[in-house]
N, C-alpha and C positions, 0 to 999 in steps of 0.2 A: 504494500500499499504506500502511495506517495506520502512524503512527510506532511504536506499541506494539501488541503482540498481546494475546490474552486471558490472564487470570491462571489458572494451573493449580494447584489445591490440592495441597500436598505431603502425601500420605497418611501417610508415615512420621512426620512431625511431629505430625499429629493423633493417630495411633495411640499414640505414646509419651505424649502429654499426657493422652489418655483413661485410660491406666493410672495416671498420676500423680495426676490429680484424684480418682479413685475411692479411691486409697490415702490421700490427705490428708484426704478427707472422713471416712473410717473412723477415722483417728487423732484427728481433731478431735472427733467424736462420742463416742469412748471417753474422751478426756480430760475433756470437759465432763460426761459421765455420772459419771466417777470423782470429780471435784470436787464435784458435786452430792450424790453418795452420802456422801462423807466429811464434807461440811458438814452434812448432815442427820442423820448418825449419832447425835449427842448427843440429838436430839429424838426419834428413833425408839427409842433404847435409853438412856434417862436413867440407869439403874442399872448400865450396863455398866462392866466394869473395864478395858475396852480403852483404851489410851493415846489421848489426844485429838490432833487434827491442828491445828497452829498456822495462823494466818491467812495467813502468807506462803506456806505450801505450797499452800493453797487458791487464793490469788490467782495463784500461779505456774501451777498446773494449768489454771485458768480462762483465763489469758492465752495459754498455749500452745495450748489448745483453740480459742480464738477466732482466733488467728493461723492455725492449720491450716484453719479454715473460711474465713477470708479468702483464704488461698492457693488453696483449692479453687475459690472463685468466680473468682479471677483466671485460673487455669489453664483453667477451663471457658469463659471469655470469649475467650481467645486461641487456643484449640485449632484454629480454622479460619482463622487469620490468616496462616499461612505459605504462600507460593506461589512459583512460578517463572514468569517472564514474558519473552518474547522482544522485543527492540527492534531498531532498524535496524542497530546495530553491536555489540550485546552482549546477553548473557542475564543477567537479574537474578534472584538467589535472595534472597528476603525472608523474614525471621522477625521477631518482635517485638524480638529482641536482636541481630539481624545483618542487614546489607544488603550483599550481595556482588554486584558487577558483574563478569561474566566476559566479557572481550573475545573476539570471534570469532577473533582472532589466536591465542588460546590453545587453541582447539578443533582437535584433529587430525582427529577423526572422531566420529560418533555411531552407536550401534547399540542394538538392543533385546535384552533377555535376561530370563529368569525369575529371580525372587529366589532360588529354590531352587538355581539354577545359580551365581549370583553368591556365595551364602553357603552352601557345602556343609556337610552335617551332621557329617561325619567329624571335623573339627578344631574343632568348636564346643562350648563349654561348655553344660551342661544348661540354665542359665537363658537363655542366648542362643538356644538351640534352641527353647525354648518361646515366646520372643518372636517369632521369625521364622516359626515354623510356620504361623500363619494367613495369612501373606503369601507363602508359598513359591510358589504357583501364579500369582501376579500378575506381569505383565510391566512392566518399568521401562525407561526411556531411560537409557543410560549415555553419559556424556561422557568421551572420552579426551583429556586435556589435555597441553600441553607442560609446564605446572606450575600449581599452584594460585596464585591471586592473593595469598593469605596462607598461612602454614604450616598443614599439616594438623593439627598439635597445637592450634593456636589454633581452627581450625574445629570440632574435636571438643568444644570447650567449649560450643558453641552449638547443635550439631545432633547427631542420633543417630549412633552408630557404623555403622548400617546405610546411611549415605550413602556409605561407603567400603568397597569390597570387599576391598582390601588396601592396602599402603603405596604403590602406584603412583599417579600423578596421575589417578585416575578418580573420577567423581562419579555416584552413582546417584540418579536422579530418578524416584520412584514417584508417579504422578499418576493420576487417575480415567480419563483418556482418553490413553493413551500414543501412539496413532496420531496424534491431533490435534497433540499437542506435537511429535512427531518431524517431521511434515509442515510445521508452521509454522516450526520451527527451521531445517530444511534450506532452506525457501523463502527465509527472511530471510538466512541465511548465503550462499546462492547470489547473492542480489541484492547483498549487501555485497561479496562477492568480485568480482562483475562491475563494480561501481562503483569498487572499490579498484584493480583492474588496468586500468581504462580510461585511456588516455593523456590528459593534460590538453589542453584546447583552446588553440590558438594563434590569433593574428589571421588567419593565412592559412586555417586550417581553418574559422574562423567565416565568412570571406568566401566560401569555396567552398560552405559549407553554405547560406548565404543565396542564392547564385546558383542552386544546385540546387533550392531550394524555389521560386524564382521560375519556373524552367522547368517 
């Protein structure tokens, strides 16, 4: 078995960044258009009695608009960079700002569930309901852990709240092919458990094995 498995794109991370870069693009374009309009107002209306806009304000609007455009480009470039990948003894969750290795010792069990069941509508605020509605019918792989490698509060700073169905140590992994991820994860966990519980070799067992192979 290869040392590492395939990388599975984290749909939730991409989904949230897609919303963010579109918002920052709109803000940037509006700020740049506003700065351009205010800067050209004296030329378009030379006899206007409207108060003029000082240069610092124009530069501030232009700088904020430029920063928003730069942020848009950055978010658009990293939107597909987050993934989850199974290794021989751990599962790696990678984002541009977080690299989390989850040892198989921490995983109690894995199961699959629809997003709509993990995040029921009844107790959800309106804005969260609108966010998760397009993903409600999708199936995710859920990791039930003994505990998180770091605190859940710290994790929430780097990933979407829809990675956590509640305050229990569970992690929701929404990927394009949940069956492939689940199969690969269980296969590697099974191999790790078999190797982990296998008794160490002794000189006597090595000798017996060599004699058996000769016969």
